[in-house]
PLY file of the C-alpha trace (Angstrom):
ply
format ascii 1.0
element vertex 485
property float x
property float y
property float z
element edge 484
property int vertex1
property int vertex2
end_header
23.94 -15.19 -30.45
26.85 -17.51 -31.10
25.91 -20.35 -33.44
28.30 -23.28 -33.49
27.94 -24.89 -36.90
26.16 -24.46 -40.18
23.00 -26.58 -40.18
21.28 -27.34 -43.49
17.56 -28.06 -43.77
15.10 -28.28 -46.66
17.19 -28.55 -49.81
20.37 -26.99 -48.51
18.98 -23.86 -46.84
21.21 -22.63 -44.02
19.24 -22.83 -40.77
21.18 -19.83 -39.46
19.96 -17.72 -42.39
16.23 -18.37 -41.82
16.64 -18.36 -38.04
14.24 -21.26 -37.36
14.57 -23.15 -34.08
11.84 -25.50 -32.89
9.93 -24.44 -29.76
10.01 -27.01 -26.91
6.54 -28.38 -26.20
6.50 -27.33 -22.54
7.10 -23.71 -23.60
4.30 -23.91 -26.17
1.92 -25.43 -23.61
2.72 -22.73 -21.08
2.31 -19.83 -23.51
-1.01 -21.00 -24.92
-2.37 -21.89 -21.47
-1.51 -18.46 -20.06
-2.93 -16.61 -23.04
-6.17 -18.61 -22.94
-6.40 -17.96 -19.21
-6.15 -14.22 -19.81
-8.80 -14.37 -22.55
-10.68 -17.67 -22.93
-13.27 -16.20 -25.31
-11.12 -15.10 -28.26
-11.67 -16.69 -31.65
-8.78 -15.95 -34.01
-5.05 -16.70 -33.76
-2.05 -15.64 -35.87
1.36 -17.32 -35.90
3.59 -15.28 -38.26
6.56 -17.68 -38.07
4.75 -20.97 -37.76
7.57 -23.42 -38.46
6.04 -26.85 -37.88
3.06 -25.61 -35.83
4.78 -26.30 -32.50
3.03 -23.40 -30.75
-0.50 -24.08 -31.91
-1.75 -27.27 -30.25
-3.35 -25.53 -27.25
-5.25 -23.08 -29.44
-6.27 -25.84 -31.86
-7.67 -28.02 -29.08
-9.53 -24.98 -27.72
-11.32 -24.66 -31.06
-9.70 -21.42 -32.20
-9.28 -20.48 -35.85
-5.58 -20.15 -36.71
-3.83 -18.37 -39.60
-0.11 -18.81 -40.14
2.81 -17.64 -42.28
6.34 -18.86 -42.91
8.88 -18.48 -45.69
9.52 -22.24 -45.65
6.74 -24.73 -46.42
7.24 -27.60 -43.99
4.06 -29.37 -45.25
1.44 -31.18 -43.15
-0.28 -28.10 -41.73
-3.14 -29.67 -39.81
-3.93 -26.95 -37.27
-3.69 -23.70 -39.22
-4.60 -22.06 -42.51
-1.05 -21.69 -43.81
0.27 -19.20 -46.35
3.86 -19.40 -47.58
4.92 -15.79 -47.27
7.42 -13.57 -45.47
5.52 -11.95 -42.60
7.50 -8.75 -43.09
5.93 -8.45 -46.53
2.51 -9.00 -44.95
3.28 -6.21 -42.51
4.43 -3.92 -45.32
1.05 -4.43 -47.02
-0.66 -3.65 -43.72
1.29 -0.41 -43.39
0.57 0.61 -46.99
-3.15 -0.10 -46.66
-3.45 2.14 -43.62
-3.10 5.12 -45.94
-6.39 4.16 -47.58
-8.46 2.55 -44.86
-7.80 1.71 -41.25
-9.02 -1.84 -40.70
-8.09 -3.28 -37.31
-6.55 -6.73 -37.21
-9.07 -9.47 -36.45
-6.76 -11.49 -34.24
-7.41 -12.03 -30.53
-4.07 -13.82 -30.10
-0.70 -13.58 -31.79
1.89 -16.18 -30.90
5.38 -16.68 -32.30
8.90 -17.93 -31.94
10.37 -15.31 -34.32
13.59 -15.90 -36.30
16.77 -15.43 -34.23
19.06 -14.21 -36.98
20.66 -10.78 -36.92
21.81 -7.85 -39.02
24.43 -9.99 -40.74
21.96 -12.03 -42.78
21.70 -11.30 -46.46
18.00 -10.38 -46.38
18.55 -7.48 -43.99
21.71 -6.31 -45.75
19.96 -6.18 -49.12
16.81 -4.51 -47.81
18.26 -2.25 -45.13
16.91 1.05 -46.48
13.39 -0.30 -47.02
13.31 -2.05 -43.66
14.47 1.07 -41.83
11.65 3.03 -43.46
9.18 0.31 -42.49
10.33 -0.05 -38.88
10.86 3.12 -36.83
12.30 0.87 -34.09
15.20 -0.03 -36.41
16.06 -2.98 -38.64
18.67 -4.59 -36.38
17.51 -8.18 -36.51
14.55 -10.32 -37.51
13.09 -11.00 -34.09
12.77 -7.33 -33.15
11.09 -6.49 -36.46
8.66 -9.39 -36.07
7.78 -8.30 -32.53
7.35 -4.66 -33.56
5.15 -5.66 -36.50
2.97 -7.88 -34.31
2.46 -5.03 -31.85
1.63 -2.56 -34.61
-0.84 -4.90 -36.32
-2.58 -6.05 -33.14
-6.02 -4.72 -32.31
-6.85 -3.40 -28.86
-6.94 -6.27 -26.39
-5.01 -8.71 -28.58
-2.69 -10.94 -26.56
0.85 -11.32 -27.90
2.92 -14.26 -26.68
6.46 -14.86 -27.91
9.61 -16.78 -27.20
12.16 -14.18 -28.20
15.83 -13.28 -27.83
16.11 -11.17 -24.68
18.66 -8.62 -25.93
15.76 -6.20 -26.48
15.40 -5.89 -22.70
18.54 -3.78 -22.33
20.36 -3.09 -25.60
20.52 0.57 -26.55
19.74 -0.48 -30.14
16.31 -1.63 -29.00
15.42 1.46 -26.97
12.74 2.41 -29.51
11.25 -1.09 -29.41
11.04 -0.87 -25.62
9.37 2.51 -25.96
6.85 1.01 -28.39
6.06 -1.70 -25.84
5.65 0.73 -22.95
3.55 3.18 -24.95
1.19 0.73 -26.62
1.06 -2.48 -24.57
0.36 -3.88 -21.16
3.09 -6.25 -19.99
1.79 -9.40 -18.31
4.82 -11.69 -18.05
8.57 -11.72 -18.69
10.38 -14.96 -17.91
14.08 -15.34 -18.67
14.91 -18.74 -20.17
18.12 -20.70 -19.48
20.91 -20.39 -22.03
20.68 -24.11 -22.83
17.06 -23.97 -24.03
18.03 -24.31 -27.70
21.47 -25.81 -27.20
20.34 -29.16 -28.59
19.62 -27.36 -31.86
23.14 -25.88 -32.09
21.93 -22.47 -30.89
23.47 -20.66 -27.94
20.93 -17.87 -27.51
19.50 -16.20 -24.45
15.75 -15.94 -24.71
12.70 -14.98 -22.71
9.00 -15.73 -22.64
7.07 -12.50 -23.14
3.31 -11.99 -22.87
1.90 -8.60 -23.85
-1.57 -7.22 -24.48
-2.23 -4.42 -26.94
-3.39 -1.35 -25.05
-2.08 0.07 -21.77
-5.45 -0.21 -20.02
-4.94 -3.92 -19.26
-1.86 -3.33 -17.12
-1.67 -4.73 -13.61
1.38 -6.12 -11.86
3.94 -7.92 -14.02
4.84 -11.56 -13.42
8.59 -12.12 -13.78
11.13 -14.87 -13.28
14.90 -14.59 -13.38
16.98 -16.91 -15.49
16.79 -20.55 -14.49
20.07 -22.46 -14.40
18.83 -25.12 -16.81
15.78 -26.38 -18.68
14.61 -28.67 -15.87
14.56 -25.77 -13.44
12.57 -23.67 -15.92
10.03 -26.50 -16.27
9.51 -26.45 -12.50
9.10 -22.67 -12.46
6.46 -22.82 -15.18
4.58 -25.85 -13.88
4.46 -24.44 -10.33
3.92 -20.86 -11.57
6.57 -19.63 -9.15
6.77 -16.13 -10.59
7.30 -12.84 -8.79
4.52 -10.27 -8.98
5.99 -6.77 -9.29
4.63 -3.32 -10.23
5.35 -2.12 -13.76
7.45 0.84 -12.57
9.86 -1.52 -10.83
10.97 -3.15 -14.10
11.73 0.07 -15.97
15.01 1.94 -15.57
14.55 5.43 -16.92
16.93 7.97 -15.45
19.94 9.96 -16.56
21.55 8.41 -19.62
19.78 5.05 -19.35
17.40 4.03 -22.13
14.36 2.37 -20.55
16.17 -0.86 -19.76
13.72 -3.56 -18.66
14.86 -5.05 -15.36
14.07 -8.57 -14.22
14.26 -9.32 -10.50
16.56 -6.42 -9.64
16.31 -5.31 -6.01
15.00 -1.79 -5.53
18.05 -0.81 -3.47
20.16 -1.50 -6.57
17.80 0.43 -8.87
17.95 3.38 -6.46
21.70 3.65 -7.01
21.01 4.98 -10.50
18.60 7.58 -9.18
20.65 8.67 -6.16
24.13 8.96 -7.66
25.88 10.81 -10.49
26.61 8.70 -13.61
30.25 8.03 -14.42
30.02 9.84 -17.75
29.11 13.10 -16.00
32.35 12.97 -13.99
34.96 11.30 -16.17
35.57 11.05 -19.90
34.51 7.58 -21.06
35.17 7.03 -24.76
36.39 4.69 -27.48
39.59 5.39 -29.38
40.92 3.47 -32.39
39.26 1.23 -34.94
41.84 -0.10 -37.37
39.37 -1.41 -39.94
41.86 -4.21 -40.66
43.72 -5.63 -37.67
45.76 -8.00 -39.81
47.49 -5.05 -41.48
47.83 -2.53 -38.67
48.33 -4.74 -35.62
51.12 -7.16 -34.82
50.84 -9.88 -32.21
54.48 -9.30 -31.31
56.32 -6.07 -30.64
58.63 -5.39 -33.57
60.06 -2.60 -35.67
57.26 -0.32 -36.82
54.79 -1.90 -34.37
55.74 -0.75 -30.87
52.59 0.89 -29.45
50.80 -1.36 -26.91
47.21 -1.83 -28.04
44.57 -2.75 -25.45
41.74 -4.22 -27.47
39.70 -5.98 -24.78
40.92 -6.79 -21.25
38.32 -9.59 -21.12
38.57 -11.32 -17.74
41.85 -9.65 -16.71
41.44 -7.24 -13.81
43.56 -4.37 -12.49
46.65 -5.30 -14.52
46.40 -5.83 -18.24
48.72 -6.49 -21.11
48.78 -5.50 -24.72
46.54 -7.61 -26.94
48.70 -6.53 -29.86
51.02 -3.74 -31.03
49.79 -0.90 -33.21
51.70 0.51 -36.16
53.83 3.48 -35.12
52.46 5.42 -38.09
48.79 5.11 -37.12
48.09 8.84 -37.39
49.39 8.85 -40.97
47.34 5.74 -41.72
44.30 7.49 -40.27
44.60 10.17 -42.95
45.25 7.72 -45.77
42.76 4.93 -44.96
39.13 5.99 -44.45
38.41 2.73 -42.60
41.08 3.46 -40.00
39.33 5.66 -37.43
41.03 7.53 -34.61
38.65 9.03 -32.08
39.46 11.37 -29.21
42.97 12.18 -30.40
43.49 14.62 -27.52
43.19 11.76 -25.03
45.67 9.39 -26.66
48.79 8.46 -24.70
47.27 9.44 -21.37
47.05 7.20 -18.35
43.62 5.78 -17.84
41.49 2.69 -17.42
40.70 0.21 -20.19
37.46 -1.76 -19.79
36.34 -4.99 -21.39
33.85 -4.90 -24.24
33.18 -8.46 -25.40
32.35 -11.59 -23.45
30.46 -12.05 -20.19
32.93 -10.82 -17.53
33.32 -7.10 -17.03
36.84 -6.03 -16.12
38.95 -2.92 -15.85
42.74 -2.60 -16.09
45.23 0.20 -15.74
46.11 1.76 -19.10
49.72 2.98 -19.18
50.64 6.26 -20.81
52.41 4.67 -23.77
49.42 2.50 -24.69
46.24 3.11 -26.69
42.90 1.31 -26.83
40.51 0.08 -29.46
36.71 0.36 -29.46
36.41 -0.94 -25.91
35.30 1.59 -23.25
38.20 3.67 -22.00
38.07 6.07 -19.06
40.43 8.99 -18.58
40.11 10.26 -15.00
42.63 12.54 -13.27
45.67 10.49 -12.26
44.77 10.71 -8.56
41.40 9.04 -9.27
42.64 6.12 -11.33
43.28 3.59 -8.55
40.10 4.02 -6.51
38.00 4.00 -9.66
39.86 0.91 -10.87
38.90 -0.87 -7.65
35.28 0.19 -7.90
34.99 -0.94 -11.53
36.27 -4.40 -10.60
33.77 -4.81 -7.76
31.02 -7.41 -7.88
28.48 -4.60 -7.75
29.71 -3.01 -10.99
29.74 -6.38 -12.76
26.12 -6.79 -11.70
25.16 -3.26 -12.72
26.71 -3.75 -16.17
25.72 -7.35 -16.96
22.55 -7.74 -14.89
21.01 -4.30 -15.32
22.40 -2.19 -18.16
23.25 -4.70 -20.90
22.48 -8.44 -21.08
23.91 -9.02 -24.56
27.63 -9.42 -25.26
28.82 -5.98 -26.36
29.59 -3.44 -23.62
30.12 0.02 -25.08
31.27 3.27 -23.52
27.64 4.38 -23.41
26.72 1.69 -20.92
29.81 2.31 -18.78
28.99 6.02 -18.77
25.65 5.18 -17.11
27.26 3.49 -14.10
26.40 5.28 -10.85
29.46 6.59 -9.01
28.92 6.14 -5.29
29.64 9.05 -3.01
32.81 7.61 -1.49
34.46 9.53 1.32
38.10 10.58 1.08
39.07 7.74 3.42
37.14 5.22 1.34
38.79 6.40 -1.85
42.16 6.09 -0.17
41.39 2.53 0.92
40.17 1.58 -2.55
43.28 3.17 -4.09
45.57 1.19 -1.81
43.87 -2.08 -2.74
44.28 -1.43 -6.46
47.87 -0.33 -6.00
48.65 -3.50 -4.04
47.30 -5.64 -6.88
49.14 -3.67 -9.52
52.52 -3.33 -7.82
52.67 -5.93 -5.05
50.94 -8.87 -6.71
48.04 -8.98 -4.26
45.54 -11.77 -5.02
42.76 -10.41 -7.22
39.96 -12.36 -5.52
41.16 -11.29 -2.10
41.22 -7.71 -3.34
37.69 -7.94 -4.73
36.40 -9.33 -1.42
37.83 -6.29 0.37
36.46 -3.93 -2.27
33.02 -5.56 -2.10
32.81 -5.10 1.66
33.51 -1.38 1.33
31.28 -0.89 -1.73
28.28 -2.74 -0.29
28.57 -0.74 2.91
28.69 2.58 1.04
25.81 1.52 -1.27
23.77 0.33 1.72
23.24 -3.07 0.13
21.96 -5.62 2.63
23.49 -9.04 3.14
20.98 -11.03 1.06
21.25 -8.71 -1.93
25.04 -8.60 -1.62
25.15 -12.40 -1.58
23.00 -12.51 -4.72
25.28 -9.99 -6.48
28.41 -11.96 -5.64
26.76 -15.19 -6.79
25.90 -13.44 -10.05
29.53 -12.45 -10.64
30.74 -16.01 -10.04
28.05 -17.62 -12.25
27.79 -15.27 -15.21
27.31 -18.10 -17.67
23.96 -19.05 -16.18
22.84 -15.72 -14.72
23.29 -13.16 -17.52
0 1
1 2
2 3
3 4
4 5
5 6
6 7
7 8
8 9
9 10
10 11
11 12
12 13
13 14
14 15
15 16
16 17
17 18
18 19
19 20
20 21
21 22
22 23
23 24
24 25
25 26
26 27
27 28
28 29
29 30
30 31
31 32
32 33
33 34
34 35
35 36
36 37
37 38
38 39
39 40
40 41
41 42
42 43
43 44
44 45
45 46
46 47
47 48
48 49
49 50
50 51
51 52
52 53
53 54
54 55
55 56
56 57
57 58
58 59
59 60
60 61
61 62
62 63
63 64
64 65
65 66
66 67
67 68
68 69
69 70
70 71
71 72
72 73
73 74
74 75
75 76
76 77
77 78
78 79
79 80
80 81
81 82
82 83
83 84
84 85
85 86
86 87
87 88
88 89
89 90
90 91
91 92
92 93
93 94
94 95
95 96
96 97
97 98
98 99
99 100
100 101
101 102
102 103
103 104
104 105
105 106
106 107
107 108
108 109
109 110
110 111
111 112
112 113
113 114
114 115
115 116
116 117
117 118
118 119
119 120
120 121
121 122
122 123
123 124
124 125
125 126
126 127
127 128
128 129
129 130
130 131
131 132
132 133
133 134
134 135
135 136
136 137
137 138
138 139
139 140
140 141
141 142
142 143
143 144
144 145
145 146
146 147
147 148
148 149
149 150
150 151
151 152
152 153
153 154
154 155
155 156
156 157
157 158
158 159
159 160
160 161
161 162
162 163
163 164
164 165
165 166
166 167
167 168
168 169
169 170
170 171
171 172
172 173
173 174
174 175
175 176
176 177
177 178
178 179
179 180
180 181
181 182
182 183
183 184
184 185
185 186
186 187
187 188
188 189
189 190
190 191
191 192
192 193
193 194
194 195
195 196
196 197
197 198
198 199
199 200
200 201
201 202
202 203
203 204
204 205
205 206
206 207
207 208
208 209
209 210
210 211
211 212
212 213
213 214
214 215
215 216
216 217
217 218
218 219
219 220
220 221
221 222
222 223
223 224
224 225
225 226
226 227
227 228
228 229
229 230
230 231
231 232
232 233
233 234
234 235
235 236
236 237
237 238
238 239
239 240
240 241
241 242
242 243
243 244
244 245
245 246
246 247
247 248
248 249
249 250
250 251
251 252
252 253
253 254
254 255
255 256
256 257
257 258
258 259
259 260
260 261
261 262
262 263
263 264
264 265
265 266
266 267
267 268
268 269
269 270
270 271
271 272
272 273
273 274
274 275
275 276
276 277
277 278
278 279
279 280
280 281
281 282
282 283
283 284
284 285
285 286
286 287
287 288
288 289
289 290
290 291
291 292
292 293
293 294
294 295
295 296
296 297
297 298
298 299
299 300
300 301
301 302
302 303
303 304
304 305
305 306
306 307
307 308
308 309
309 310
310 311
311 312
312 313
313 314
314 315
315 316
316 317
317 318
318 319
319 320
320 321
321 322
322 323
323 324
324 325
325 326
326 327
327 328
328 329
329 330
330 331
331 332
332 333
333 334
334 335
335 336
336 337
337 338
338 339
339 340
340 341
341 342
342 343
343 344
344 345
345 346
346 347
347 348
348 349
349 350
350 351
351 352
352 353
353 354
354 355
355 356
356 357
357 358
358 359
359 360
360 361
361 362
362 363
363 364
364 365
365 366
366 367
367 368
368 369
369 370
370 371
371 372
372 373
373 374
374 375
375 376
376 377
377 378
378 379
379 380
380 381
381 382
382 383
383 384
384 385
385 386
386 387
387 388
388 389
389 390
390 391
391 392
392 393
393 394
394 395
395 396
396 397
397 398
398 399
399 400
400 401
401 402
402 403
403 404
404 405
405 406
406 407
407 408
408 409
409 410
410 411
411 412
412 413
413 414
414 415
415 416
416 417
417 418
418 419
419 420
420 421
421 422
422 423
423 424
424 425
425 426
426 427
427 428
428 429
429 430
430 431
431 432
432 433
433 434
434 435
435 436
436 437
437 438
438 439
439 440
440 441
441 442
442 443
443 444
444 445
445 446
446 447
447 448
448 449
449 450
450 451
451 452
452 453
453 454
454 455
455 456
456 457
457 458
458 459
459 460
460 461
461 462
462 463
463 464
464 465
465 466
466 467
467 468
468 469
469 470
470 471
471 472
472 473
473 474
474 475
475 476
476 477
477 478
478 479
479 480
480 481
481 482
482 483
483 484
């Protein structure tokens, strides 16, 4: 999540550090209404990150008993029995007590808008070892630990409703959290929220509404909704309940090198590509290369004496033809031996022609990597020279952008692991030749990139047997990444 400014609340506490963002009332109303519809007869509710009780009105009016926790005392708790305490400490006590007696949680409902801060906050840095021992799913950020703890503490049948950052749906770091969900919960609803949901609170975070139930015996079809363009559109989706009903197996990608990515509104013909084709990493070397540890020392923005090696750090939105983001010190191999923070990976592949892919930001792009250049930690592919151009075309297709940003990874960082999972279509020799010619025309003749992608898309969609409606959706996705991812 990219937060714009430091926001101070309650005696100078940095809002970014505690991760508190107020839940919009229409989200709270929807969550409580859906949970009460699934189980109108429950008695006890827990909100482990209560904030200012924004999520509790529906339960309170329904006569439920509510317990709540938060590290900040916002006063005026009228709907819940509040305790000022870090919920992770509560969970630690729960884990410790299981060694002596197994007492199931009393709660019929757990509801939360967990903190949205990440691994960079001081609390996680200082307690990393303890948190990793406490959470087998990993201590990557607060929201994932809160969600994991809620699932672990919940008794059979307990409904769990959260507004939560949606990076857990696809990120490889959250593969164990996804496995915990699939193994111990029924999934009722997943609704992607628009990126502007918390924008008024200086938070640019992609979130989802998630409703689970502890125990896999409650599973039926899953109700899903793709990301709305804005808050008003989401309000209409929720008020009209215009959700898609899909079988559980259709939202889980579990093949080859994928890691149980949770898919929202992905057409089955697209999912089948992963099952029916060989992943890129099984055909070509896809790696990362150099991490300087300190760019200000070892990279120069301009080519100059001692800094002459073109360094491709992140092609970003550039396609087919790239340029050096900086110039690496000529003595980088010596530096590698002298500075433990300067890491050179895959030395045998350095100074080979290849393809450099983007790693940060929403667009996914691929550019030709010349022999004299090297790359950073962004995904780099080293195919045989005769395969570079057709693969370059394929990687810049709308389909690949969709497979990367709409299926494999919804958060910002694209690593070589995700690129390695891309299905390589079974192109004929003639199709490879045509794709090669398109890439070559862009690289050497200045052919318009958008015109080239249109030609590539036509060939790729035909080979992938993607119908017109799905192809149109995929192309729309590529052109509207800001609202679709």
